[in-house]
C-alpha positions, 0 to 999 in steps of 0.5 A: 522725908514725906511718904505715902503709905498708898502709893510706891513713891513720894511726890518728889521722887516724880519728874517735875512736870514743869521742868518738860510739860510746855505752860498752858497756852495763854488766852490769846493764843491759837492753842486755846481757841482749841480749848475753847472749841473743845469747851463748847463742844463737850456743852452739847454733849452734856444732854447727850448718853456720852454726857451721863457717862461725864458724870460716873467718870468724875470718881476716882476711887478705885473701886470705880477704876476697877468696874468701870476698866473690868470690861475693856480689860476683859477680866473683873477687876476687884479685891476678892477676885485679883488681890494681887492687880488691885492692890498694884492698882490702888497704889499706882493711882495715887502716884499718877495723881501725885505726879501732878500736883507739882505742875498744878501748884506751879501754875494755879490754871484757871478752869474753865467752868471758872474762866466762864462762870459756868456749871459743870457736869457735877456741880457738888463737885465744884467748891473743891475743884476751885482750890487746885490748879486746872492744868493738868488734870489729876483725873487723868493722870491716875486714869492714864496710869491704870490705862498703861498698866492694865495694857501692859499685863493684858496686851491681847485687849491693850485697843480696848483698855486704851480706848476706854482710858483715853475717853476717860480723860475726854469726859472731864474737858466734856464735863467742864472740868479742864481744858484739852490742853489740862487732859493732854498734859495729865496723859503725858504726865502719866507717861512719865508717872509709868516710866518712872515707876518701871524704875522702883523695885517694889512696883516692879514686884507688885507688877510680877505678882499682878502678871502671874495673877493675870496669867493664872486667871486666863488660863482658868478661862475666868475672862468675862464673856465677849459680850460682856468685856467688848468696849465700844466707843459711844458715836459722840466719843467718836465724833470728838475723835475724828475731829 
C-alpha cells in the first residue's frame, strides 16, 4: 500500500476526481471560450502589480504558504510560532496535491502556455509543468485545502482568508500555467480532500491541537496588529472578480 510520510492519507484514500468532476472543456465549447477570454485577460495583468503576485504565488513551499497566509490569518504562522498549526498545514498541503493527481493523469489536459506556445510568468517552471496535466490545478488544490483549514481555525478572519486563498488560485490562470476551468476544478478537488480529511482520526487530532494552540495565542494577544494583517484585493483582482 502506498504511503506518504508527509501526508495524512494516501493518494488512493482520496476521492477520485475523475469519477465526480466533469471533463475539462472541449476546445470547441462555450466553456472553453470562457477559458480563452480569461487567458487573454490574464496576459494583460502580467505587467501590473497583480502580475508580480503571480510570480510569488508560483511557489508551493510550506514556508511560502505560511508567510503569504499569515497576514490574512492575523497571526504569524511558522514552525517556531505555531508548531502545531505548521505541522497540520505541512501534511494537509500534500494531501491536497495528492487529491489532484489521479485526475491530472486521467485527462492529461494541455496547459495554455503549451497550447498557444507562449511563455508563462515563470518560464523556468515550464519544463516540469509540461510533464503533467493541466486539469485540475494542483497549486490551487493545495492552496484551497489550506485556505479552508485556516478559515475553520480562525472563523473571525474567514472572509479575509478565503479572499487570499481565492486569489492564490487565480494567479495560476493569470500566469498562463492553467486554464480558469483548471483552477475552478482545483477548488472542488480541495473541498473534497478536506471533507475526507475530517474523517481521518490523525488529521482530526492534529486539527484539535492546532485549534488549541491558536486559542492560546489569540488569548495572549499574539495576533498581528490590524495594519499588519489587513488583506485587500489589488484593484486588478477586484476587476477580475467583477467580470
